[in-house]
PDB file of N, CA, C and O in Angstrom:
ATOM      1  N   MET A   1      98.438 196.349 149.849  1.00  0.00           N
ATOM      2  CA  MET A   1      97.420 196.886 148.917  1.00  0.00           C
ATOM      3  C   MET A   1      97.822 198.300 149.002  1.00  0.00           C
ATOM      4  O   MET A   1      98.446 198.711 149.981  1.00  0.00           O
ATOM      5  N   ASN A   2      97.459 199.141 147.917  1.00  0.00           N
ATOM      6  CA  ASN A   2      97.268 200.747 147.870  1.00  0.00           C
ATOM      7  C   ASN A   2      95.751 201.064 147.536  1.00  0.00           C
ATOM      8  O   ASN A   2      94.816 200.524 146.945  1.00  0.00           O
ATOM      9  N   THR A   3      95.952 201.949 148.064  1.00  0.00           N
ATOM     10  CA  THR A   3      94.543 202.722 148.115  1.00  0.00           C
ATOM     11  C   THR A   3      93.666 202.228 147.082  1.00  0.00           C
ATOM     12  O   THR A   3      92.525 201.785 147.210  1.00  0.00           O
ATOM     13  N   MET A   4      94.371 202.368 146.026  1.00  0.00           N
ATOM     14  CA  MET A   4      93.136 201.928 144.293  1.00  0.00           C
ATOM     15  C   MET A   4      92.957 200.410 144.717  1.00  0.00           C
ATOM     16  O   MET A   4      91.911 199.916 144.295  1.00  0.00           O
ATOM     17  N   GLN A   5      93.719 199.621 145.423  1.00  0.00           N
ATOM     18  CA  GLN A   5      93.434 198.047 145.178  1.00  0.00           C
ATOM     19  C   GLN A   5      92.156 197.773 146.451  1.00  0.00           C
ATOM     20  O   GLN A   5      91.155 197.058 146.404  1.00  0.00           O
ATOM     21  N   ASN A   6      92.736 198.752 147.661  1.00  0.00           N
ATOM     22  CA  ASN A   6      91.636 198.448 148.287  1.00  0.00           C
ATOM     23  C   ASN A   6      90.332 199.065 148.095  1.00  0.00           C
ATOM     24  O   ASN A   6      89.378 198.501 148.630  1.00  0.00           O
ATOM     25  N   LEU A   7      90.123 200.138 147.416  1.00  0.00           N
ATOM     26  CA  LEU A   7      89.212 200.698 146.740  1.00  0.00           C
ATOM     27  C   LEU A   7      88.186 199.720 146.201  1.00  0.00           C
ATOM     28  O   LEU A   7      87.067 199.461 146.644  1.00  0.00           O
ATOM     29  N   ILE A   8      88.783 199.267 145.207  1.00  0.00           N
ATOM     30  CA  ILE A   8      88.387 198.081 144.275  1.00  0.00           C
ATOM     31  C   ILE A   8      87.327 197.159 145.015  1.00  0.00           C
ATOM     32  O   ILE A   8      86.097 197.119 145.056  1.00  0.00           O
ATOM     33  N   THR A   9      88.606 196.271 145.708  1.00  0.00           N
ATOM     34  CA  THR A   9      88.261 195.090 146.254  1.00  0.00           C
ATOM     35  C   THR A   9      86.982 195.337 147.251  1.00  0.00           C
ATOM     36  O   THR A   9      86.228 194.390 147.473  1.00  0.00           O
ATOM     37  N   SER A  10      86.751 196.578 147.830  1.00  0.00           N
ATOM     38  CA  SER A  10      85.610 196.918 148.866  1.00  0.00           C
ATOM     39  C   SER A  10      84.477 197.248 148.355  1.00  0.00           C
ATOM     40  O   SER A  10      83.439 196.898 148.917  1.00  0.00           O
ATOM     41  N   LEU A  11      84.459 197.951 147.247  1.00  0.00           N
ATOM     42  CA  LEU A  11      83.431 198.478 146.208  1.00  0.00           C
ATOM     43  C   LEU A  11      82.671 197.223 145.413  1.00  0.00           C
ATOM     44  O   LEU A  11      81.455 197.048 145.322  1.00  0.00           O
ATOM     45  N   LEU A  12      83.564 196.538 144.956  1.00  0.00           N
ATOM     46  CA  LEU A  12      83.046 195.484 144.080  1.00  0.00           C
ATOM     47  C   LEU A  12      82.533 194.194 144.765  1.00  0.00           C
ATOM     48  O   LEU A  12      83.005 193.877 145.857  1.00  0.00           O
ATOM     49  N   PRO A  13      81.701 193.528 144.237  1.00  0.00           N
ATOM     50  CA  PRO A  13      81.458 192.102 144.763  1.00  0.00           C
ATOM     51  C   PRO A  13      82.941 191.278 144.768  1.00  0.00           C
ATOM     52  O   PRO A  13      83.996 191.228 144.136  1.00  0.00           O
ATOM     53  N   GLN A  14      82.255 190.660 145.950  1.00  0.00           N
ATOM     54  CA  GLN A  14      83.807 189.880 146.300  1.00  0.00           C
ATOM     55  C   GLN A  14      84.495 188.566 145.110  1.00  0.00           C
ATOM     56  O   GLN A  14      85.647 188.136 145.172  1.00  0.00           O
ATOM     57  N   LYS A  15      83.562 188.180 144.207  1.00  0.00           N
ATOM     58  CA  LYS A  15      83.845 187.420 143.231  1.00  0.00           C
ATOM     59  C   LYS A  15      84.455 188.144 142.118  1.00  0.00           C
ATOM     60  O   LYS A  15      85.457 187.656 141.596  1.00  0.00           O
ATOM     61  N   TRP A  16      83.917 189.381 141.638  1.00  0.00           N
ATOM     62  CA  TRP A  16      84.702 189.988 140.906  1.00  0.00           C
ATOM     63  C   TRP A  16      86.332 190.870 141.304  1.00  0.00           C
ATOM     64  O   TRP A  16      87.276 191.007 140.527  1.00  0.00           O
ATOM     65  N   ALA A  17      86.237 191.385 142.808  1.00  0.00           N
ATOM     66  CA  ALA A  17      87.568 191.594 143.350  1.00  0.00           C
ATOM     67  C   ALA A  17      88.426 190.470 143.271  1.00  0.00           C
ATOM     68  O   ALA A  17      89.591 190.631 142.909  1.00  0.00           O
ATOM     69  N   GLU A  18      87.862 189.033 143.653  1.00  0.00           N
ATOM     70  CA  GLU A  18      88.947 188.045 143.177  1.00  0.00           C
ATOM     71  C   GLU A  18      89.363 187.832 142.254  1.00  0.00           C
ATOM     72  O   GLU A  18      90.561 187.560 142.180  1.00  0.00           O
ATOM     73  N   ALA A  19      88.432 187.868 140.972  1.00  0.00           N
ATOM     74  CA  ALA A  19      89.167 188.142 139.708  1.00  0.00           C
ATOM     75  C   ALA A  19      90.355 188.993 139.413  1.00  0.00           C
ATOM     76  O   ALA A  19      91.523 188.766 139.098  1.00  0.00           O
ATOM     77  N   ILE A  20      89.653 190.023 139.625  1.00  0.00           N
ATOM     78  CA  ILE A  20      90.836 191.050 139.173  1.00  0.00           C
ATOM     79  C   ILE A  20      92.214 190.948 140.035  1.00  0.00           C
ATOM     80  O   ILE A  20      93.296 191.291 139.560  1.00  0.00           O
ATOM     81  N   GLU A  21      92.087 190.540 141.090  1.00  0.00           N
ATOM     82  CA  GLU A  21      93.373 190.194 141.994  1.00  0.00           C
ATOM     83  C   GLU A  21      93.990 189.087 141.242  1.00  0.00           C
ATOM     84  O   GLU A  21      95.178 189.187 140.934  1.00  0.00           O
ATOM     85  N   ALA A  22      93.306 188.029 140.911  1.00  0.00           N
ATOM     86  CA  ALA A  22      93.727 186.738 140.358  1.00  0.00           C
ATOM     87  C   ALA A  22      94.702 187.204 139.217  1.00  0.00           C
ATOM     88  O   ALA A  22      95.920 187.028 139.179  1.00  0.00           O
ATOM     89  N   GLU A  23      93.822 187.900 138.201  1.00  0.00           N
ATOM     90  CA  GLU A  23      94.459 188.465 136.878  1.00  0.00           C
ATOM     91  C   GLU A  23      95.545 189.483 137.078  1.00  0.00           C
ATOM     92  O   GLU A  23      96.451 189.388 136.251  1.00  0.00           O
ATOM     93  N   SER A  24      95.641 190.185 137.740  1.00  0.00           N
ATOM     94  CA  SER A  24      96.669 191.154 138.167  1.00  0.00           C
ATOM     95  C   SER A  24      97.956 190.486 138.731  1.00  0.00           C
ATOM     96  O   SER A  24      99.098 190.937 138.821  1.00  0.00           O
ATOM     97  N   ARG A  25      97.368 189.112 139.133  1.00  0.00           N
ATOM     98  CA  ARG A  25      98.769 188.480 139.840  1.00  0.00           C
ATOM     99  C   ARG A  25      99.358 187.875 138.509  1.00  0.00           C
ATOM    100  O   ARG A  25     100.519 188.164 138.218  1.00  0.00           O
ATOM    101  N   ALA A  26      98.643 187.072 137.707  1.00  0.00           N
ATOM    102  CA  ALA A  26      99.128 186.665 136.647  1.00  0.00           C
ATOM    103  C   ALA A  26     100.159 187.684 135.257  1.00  0.00           C
ATOM    104  O   ALA A  26     101.102 187.462 134.497  1.00  0.00           O
ATOM    105  N   TRP A  27      99.285 188.761 135.577  1.00  0.00           N
ATOM    106  CA  TRP A  27     100.294 189.907 134.816  1.00  0.00           C
ATOM    107  C   TRP A  27     101.823 189.792 135.661  1.00  0.00           C
ATOM    108  O   TRP A  27     102.018 189.710 136.873  1.00  0.00           O
ATOM    109  N   MET A  28     102.676 189.817 134.678  1.00  0.00           N
ATOM    110  CA  MET A  28     104.054 189.740 135.442  1.00  0.00           C
ATOM    111  C   MET A  28     104.908 191.248 134.651  1.00  0.00           C
ATOM    112  O   MET A  28     104.770 191.505 133.455  1.00  0.00           O
ATOM    113  N   MET A  29     105.589 191.924 135.413  1.00  0.00           N
ATOM    114  CA  MET A  29     106.776 192.909 135.003  1.00  0.00           C
ATOM    115  C   MET A  29     107.891 192.480 135.180  1.00  0.00           C
ATOM    116  O   MET A  29     108.223 192.013 136.269  1.00  0.00           O
ATOM    117  N   GLN A  30     108.559 192.535 134.330  1.00  0.00           N
ATOM    118  CA  GLN A  30     110.065 192.280 134.341  1.00  0.00           C
ATOM    119  C   GLN A  30     111.142 193.352 133.885  1.00  0.00           C
ATOM    120  O   GLN A  30     111.030 193.999 132.844  1.00  0.00           O
ATOM    121  N   CYS A  31     111.975 193.445 134.588  1.00  0.00           N
ATOM    122  CA  CYS A  31     113.024 194.808 134.292  1.00  0.00           C
ATOM    123  C   CYS A  31     114.115 194.249 133.286  1.00  0.00           C
ATOM    124  O   CYS A  31     113.947 193.117 132.832  1.00  0.00           O
ATOM    125  N   SER A  32     115.072 194.891 132.968  1.00  0.00           N
ATOM    126  CA  SER A  32     115.797 194.811 131.959  1.00  0.00           C
ATOM    127  C   SER A  32     116.898 193.875 132.668  1.00  0.00           C
ATOM    128  O   SER A  32     117.513 193.058 131.985  1.00  0.00           O
ATOM    129  N   CYS A  33     117.154 194.015 134.147  1.00  0.00           N
ATOM    130  CA  CYS A  33     118.049 193.063 135.211  1.00  0.00           C
ATOM    131  C   CYS A  33     117.750 191.621 135.109  1.00  0.00           C
ATOM    132  O   CYS A  33     118.561 190.729 135.360  1.00  0.00           O
ATOM    133  N   GLY A  34     116.225 191.414 134.627  1.00  0.00           N
ATOM    134  CA  GLY A  34     115.973 189.838 134.692  1.00  0.00           C
ATOM    135  C   GLY A  34     114.671 189.734 135.958  1.00  0.00           C
ATOM    136  O   GLY A  34     113.773 188.893 135.904  1.00  0.00           O
ATOM    137  N   ASN A  35     114.787 190.621 136.902  1.00  0.00           N
ATOM    138  CA  ASN A  35     113.726 190.526 138.137  1.00  0.00           C
ATOM    139  C   ASN A  35     112.386 190.645 137.493  1.00  0.00           C
ATOM    140  O   ASN A  35     112.166 191.150 136.392  1.00  0.00           O
ATOM    141  N   GLU A  36     111.484 190.098 138.343  1.00  0.00           N
ATOM    142  CA  GLU A  36     110.125 190.065 137.837  1.00  0.00           C
ATOM    143  C   GLU A  36     109.486 190.040 139.185  1.00  0.00           C
ATOM    144  O   GLU A  36     109.874 189.364 140.138  1.00  0.00           O
ATOM    145  N   ILE A  37     108.439 190.870 139.163  1.00  0.00           N
ATOM    146  CA  ILE A  37     107.115 190.985 139.943  1.00  0.00           C
ATOM    147  C   ILE A  37     105.652 191.051 139.508  1.00  0.00           C
ATOM    148  O   ILE A  37     105.383 191.403 138.359  1.00  0.00           O
ATOM    149  N   SER A  38     105.021 190.836 140.084  1.00  0.00           N
ATOM    150  CA  SER A  38     103.930 190.512 139.502  1.00  0.00           C
ATOM    151  C   SER A  38     102.613 191.816 139.456  1.00  0.00           C
ATOM    152  O   SER A  38     102.136 191.909 140.587  1.00  0.00           O
ATOM    153  N   VAL A  39     101.937 192.807 138.457  1.00  0.00           N
ATOM    154  CA  VAL A  39     101.501 193.748 138.710  1.00  0.00           C
ATOM    155  C   VAL A  39     100.630 194.240 139.520  1.00  0.00           C
ATOM    156  O   VAL A  39     100.238 195.390 139.322  1.00  0.00           O
ATOM    157  N   TRP A  40     100.015 193.303 140.866  1.00  0.00           N
ATOM    158  CA  TRP A  40      99.294 192.995 141.517  1.00  0.00           C
ATOM    159  C   TRP A  40     100.347 193.800 142.875  1.00  0.00           C
ATOM    160  O   TRP A  40     100.076 194.813 143.521  1.00  0.00           O
ATOM    161  N   ASP A  41     101.535 192.940 142.964  1.00  0.00           N
ATOM    162  CA  ASP A  41     102.501 193.017 144.454  1.00  0.00           C
ATOM    163  C   ASP A  41     103.367 194.430 143.979  1.00  0.00           C
ATOM    164  O   ASP A  41     104.186 195.063 144.646  1.00  0.00           O
ATOM    165  N   ALA A  42     102.889 194.679 142.604  1.00  0.00           N
ATOM    166  CA  ALA A  42     103.688 195.960 142.171  1.00  0.00           C
ATOM    167  C   ALA A  42     102.723 197.454 142.452  1.00  0.00           C
ATOM    168  O   ALA A  42     102.833 198.636 142.127  1.00  0.00           O
ATOM    169  N   SER A  43     101.722 196.605 143.264  1.00  0.00           N
ATOM    170  CA  SER A  43     100.291 198.282 143.289  1.00  0.00           C
ATOM    171  C   SER A  43      99.726 198.223 142.140  1.00  0.00           C
ATOM    172  O   SER A  43      99.313 199.338 141.822  1.00  0.00           O
ATOM    173  N   GLY A  44      99.540 197.518 141.452  1.00  0.00           N
ATOM    174  CA  GLY A  44      98.745 198.148 140.164  1.00  0.00           C
ATOM    175  C   GLY A  44      97.308 196.779 140.018  1.00  0.00           C
ATOM    176  O   GLY A  44      96.860 195.829 140.660  1.00  0.00           O
ATOM    177  N   ILE A  45      97.089 197.465 138.824  1.00  0.00           N
ATOM    178  CA  ILE A  45      95.426 196.642 138.759  1.00  0.00           C
ATOM    179  C   ILE A  45      95.778 196.305 137.237  1.00  0.00           C
ATOM    180  O   ILE A  45      96.323 197.242 136.653  1.00  0.00           O
ATOM    181  N   ARG A  46      95.512 194.817 136.268  1.00  0.00           N
ATOM    182  CA  ARG A  46      95.725 194.807 135.304  1.00  0.00           C
ATOM    183  C   ARG A  46      94.189 193.778 134.817  1.00  0.00           C
ATOM    184  O   ARG A  46      94.054 192.669 135.332  1.00  0.00           O
ATOM    185  N   TYR A  47      93.469 194.142 134.126  1.00  0.00           N
ATOM    186  CA  TYR A  47      92.243 193.191 134.043  1.00  0.00           C
ATOM    187  C   TYR A  47      91.641 193.256 132.876  1.00  0.00           C
ATOM    188  O   TYR A  47      91.223 194.306 132.389  1.00  0.00           O
ATOM    189  N   LYS A  48      91.541 191.961 132.269  1.00  0.00           N
ATOM    190  CA  LYS A  48      90.619 192.074 130.932  1.00  0.00           C
ATOM    191  C   LYS A  48      91.517 192.878 129.936  1.00  0.00           C
ATOM    192  O   LYS A  48      90.929 193.472 129.033  1.00  0.00           O
ATOM    193  N   ALA A  49      92.628 192.946 129.992  1.00  0.00           N
ATOM    194  CA  ALA A  49      93.867 193.647 129.288  1.00  0.00           C
ATOM    195  C   ALA A  49      94.745 192.607 128.058  1.00  0.00           C
ATOM    196  O   ALA A  49      95.086 191.436 128.227  1.00  0.00           O
ATOM    197  N   ALA A  50      94.898 193.212 127.181  1.00  0.00           N
ATOM    198  CA  ALA A  50      95.687 192.705 125.969  1.00  0.00           C
ATOM    199  C   ALA A  50      96.967 193.171 125.605  1.00  0.00           C
ATOM    200  O   ALA A  50      97.083 194.381 125.794  1.00  0.00           O
ATOM    201  N   GLY A  51      98.039 192.575 125.112  1.00  0.00           N
ATOM    202  CA  GLY A  51      99.094 193.190 124.616  1.00  0.00           C
ATOM    203  C   GLY A  51      99.987 192.824 125.459  1.00  0.00           C
ATOM    204  O   GLY A  51      99.695 192.059 126.379  1.00  0.00           O
ATOM    205  N   ASN A  52     101.637 193.469 125.229  1.00  0.00           N
ATOM    206  CA  ASN A  52     102.741 193.134 126.573  1.00  0.00           C
ATOM    207  C   ASN A  52     103.375 194.922 126.073  1.00  0.00           C
ATOM    208  O   ASN A  52     104.194 195.212 125.200  1.00  0.00           O
ATOM    209  N   PRO A  53     102.768 195.645 126.827  1.00  0.00           N
ATOM    210  CA  PRO A  53     102.932 197.018 126.741  1.00  0.00           C
ATOM    211  C   PRO A  53     104.472 197.056 127.914  1.00  0.00           C
ATOM    212  O   PRO A  53     104.873 196.159 128.656  1.00  0.00           O
ATOM    213  N   ARG A  54     104.956 198.236 127.720  1.00  0.00           N
ATOM    214  CA  ARG A  54     105.971 198.571 128.490  1.00  0.00           C
ATOM    215  C   ARG A  54     105.615 199.678 129.690  1.00  0.00           C
ATOM    216  O   ARG A  54     104.894 200.596 129.299  1.00  0.00           O
ATOM    217  N   ARG A  55     105.972 199.721 130.948  1.00  0.00           N
ATOM    218  CA  ARG A  55     105.922 200.610 131.665  1.00  0.00           C
ATOM    219  C   ARG A  55     107.018 201.055 132.664  1.00  0.00           C
ATOM    220  O   ARG A  55     107.756 200.245 133.224  1.00  0.00           O
ATOM    221  N   LEU A  56     107.070 202.196 132.825  1.00  0.00           N
ATOM    222  CA  LEU A  56     108.211 203.308 133.644  1.00  0.00           C
ATOM    223  C   LEU A  56     107.580 202.479 134.865  1.00  0.00           C
ATOM    224  O   LEU A  56     106.391 202.240 135.075  1.00  0.00           O
ATOM    225  N   HIS A  57     108.942 202.029 135.765  1.00  0.00           N
ATOM    226  CA  HIS A  57     108.755 201.625 137.025  1.00  0.00           C
ATOM    227  C   HIS A  57     109.893 201.245 137.768  1.00  0.00           C
ATOM    228  O   HIS A  57     110.484 200.340 137.180  1.00  0.00           O
ATOM    229  N   ARG A  58     110.476 201.598 138.900  1.00  0.00           N
ATOM    230  CA  ARG A  58     111.494 201.365 139.668  1.00  0.00           C
ATOM    231  C   ARG A  58     111.772 200.002 140.178  1.00  0.00           C
ATOM    232  O   ARG A  58     110.952 199.553 140.978  1.00  0.00           O
ATOM    233  N   CYS A  59     112.956 199.145 139.799  1.00  0.00           N
ATOM    234  CA  CYS A  59     113.075 197.798 140.110  1.00  0.00           C
ATOM    235  C   CYS A  59     113.448 197.931 141.450  1.00  0.00           C
ATOM    236  O   CYS A  59     114.244 198.704 141.984  1.00  0.00           O
ATOM    237  N   LEU A  60     112.683 196.977 141.938  1.00  0.00           N
ATOM    238  CA  LEU A  60     113.036 196.424 143.325  1.00  0.00           C
ATOM    239  C   LEU A  60     114.511 195.466 143.936  1.00  0.00           C
ATOM    240  O   LEU A  60     114.953 195.346 145.079  1.00  0.00           O
ATOM    241  N   ALA A  61     115.091 194.765 142.312  1.00  0.00           N
ATOM    242  CA  ALA A  61     116.218 194.308 142.574  1.00  0.00           C
ATOM    243  C   ALA A  61     117.563 195.375 141.848  1.00  0.00           C
ATOM    244  O   ALA A  61     118.750 195.169 142.101  1.00  0.00           O
ATOM    245  N   CYS A  62     117.346 195.872 141.444  1.00  0.00           N
ATOM    246  CA  CYS A  62     118.755 196.930 140.841  1.00  0.00           C
ATOM    247  C   CYS A  62     118.631 198.295 140.954  1.00  0.00           C
ATOM    248  O   CYS A  62     119.531 199.107 140.740  1.00  0.00           O
ATOM    249  N   GLY A  63     117.199 198.600 141.386  1.00  0.00           N
ATOM    250  CA  GLY A  63     117.048 200.426 141.903  1.00  0.00           C
ATOM    251  C   GLY A  63     117.053 200.889 140.646  1.00  0.00           C
ATOM    252  O   GLY A  63     117.251 202.103 140.679  1.00  0.00           O
ATOM    253  N   GLU A  64     116.941 200.533 139.676  1.00  0.00           N
ATOM    254  CA  GLU A  64     117.107 201.314 138.411  1.00  0.00           C
ATOM    255  C   GLU A  64     115.613 201.922 137.839  1.00  0.00           C
ATOM    256  O   GLU A  64     114.610 201.224 137.989  1.00  0.00           O
ATOM    257  N   ARG A  65     115.539 202.968 137.320  1.00  0.00           N
ATOM    258  CA  ARG A  65     113.847 203.050 136.924  1.00  0.00           C
ATOM    259  C   ARG A  65     113.901 203.176 135.330  1.00  0.00           C
ATOM    260  O   ARG A  65     114.196 204.111 134.585  1.00  0.00           O
ATOM    261  N   THR A  66     113.452 201.711 135.085  1.00  0.00           N
ATOM    262  CA  THR A  66     113.566 201.178 133.563  1.00  0.00           C
ATOM    263  C   THR A  66     112.325 200.967 133.150  1.00  0.00           C
ATOM    264  O   THR A  66     111.434 200.800 133.983  1.00  0.00           O
ATOM    265  N   MET A  67     112.063 200.941 131.789  1.00  0.00           N
ATOM    266  CA  MET A  67     110.954 200.649 131.340  1.00  0.00           C
ATOM    267  C   MET A  67     110.659 199.035 131.666  1.00  0.00           C
ATOM    268  O   MET A  67     111.595 198.276 131.416  1.00  0.00           O
ATOM    269  N   HIS A  68     109.662 198.560 132.103  1.00  0.00           N
ATOM    270  CA  HIS A  68     109.312 197.132 132.347  1.00  0.00           C
ATOM    271  C   HIS A  68     108.556 196.782 131.303  1.00  0.00           C
ATOM    272  O   HIS A  68     107.687 197.507 130.820  1.00  0.00           O
ATOM    273  N   ARG A  69     108.910 195.419 130.824  1.00  0.00           N
ATOM    274  CA  ARG A  69     107.902 194.773 129.907  1.00  0.00           C
ATOM    275  C   ARG A  69     107.068 193.838 130.620  1.00  0.00           C
ATOM    276  O   ARG A  69     107.546 192.946 131.320  1.00  0.00           O
ATOM    277  N   LEU A  70     105.328 194.096 130.394  1.00  0.00           N
ATOM    278  CA  LEU A  70     104.310 193.275 130.586  1.00  0.00           C
ATOM    279  C   LEU A  70     104.228 192.291 130.030  1.00  0.00           C
ATOM    280  O   LEU A  70     104.603 192.259 128.858  1.00  0.00           O
ATOM    281  N   TYR A  71     103.680 191.058 130.688  1.00  0.00           N
ATOM    282  CA  TYR A  71     103.329 189.840 129.965  1.00  0.00           C
ATOM    283  C   TYR A  71     102.820 189.199 130.829  1.00  0.00           C
ATOM    284  O   TYR A  71     103.151 189.402 131.997  1.00  0.00           O
ATOM    285  N   LYS A  72     101.915 188.287 130.517  1.00  0.00           N
ATOM    286  CA  LYS A  72     100.361 187.390 130.927  1.00  0.00           C
ATOM    287  C   LYS A  72     101.318 186.043 131.320  1.00  0.00           C
ATOM    288  O   LYS A  72     101.951 185.700 130.322  1.00  0.00           O
ATOM    289  N   GLY A  73     101.487 185.522 132.035  1.00  0.00           N
ATOM    290  CA  GLY A  73     101.531 184.401 132.385  1.00  0.00           C
ATOM    291  C   GLY A  73     102.985 183.827 131.988  1.00  0.00           C
ATOM    292  O   GLY A  73     103.826 184.678 131.699  1.00  0.00           O
ATOM    293  N   GLU A  74     103.364 182.482 131.946  1.00  0.00           N
ATOM    294  CA  GLU A  74     104.913 182.272 131.759  1.00  0.00           C
ATOM    295  C   GLU A  74     105.292 182.066 130.214  1.00  0.00           C
ATOM    296  O   GLU A  74     105.093 181.069 129.519  1.00  0.00           O
ATOM    297  N   GLN A  75     106.039 183.579 129.785  1.00  0.00           N
ATOM    298  CA  GLN A  75     106.564 183.605 128.764  1.00  0.00           C
ATOM    299  C   GLN A  75     108.319 183.855 129.111  1.00  0.00           C
ATOM    300  O   GLN A  75     108.802 184.204 130.188  1.00  0.00           O
ATOM    301  N   PRO A  76     108.940 183.594 128.008  1.00  0.00           N
ATOM    302  CA  PRO A  76     110.462 183.690 128.266  1.00  0.00           C
ATOM    303  C   PRO A  76     110.709 185.355 128.387  1.00  0.00           C
ATOM    304  O   PRO A  76     111.838 185.798 128.596  1.00  0.00           O
TER     305      PRO A  76
END
């Protein structure tokens, strides 16, 4: 967990912190090489969000810094 995740989970009530973590884990980041990682595992938070944006991120598999597609749940 990074500093922001620690701060959020320590200041908010436990139910809220668990909901934020669960939803952040449901959001996935996908590299153009096909590697996927949850937003939470990539040290991010995404809660009550909509849309499928792209974020610049370094891929752990290929090492390239590319625009990763964000999506929620099981999408192709």
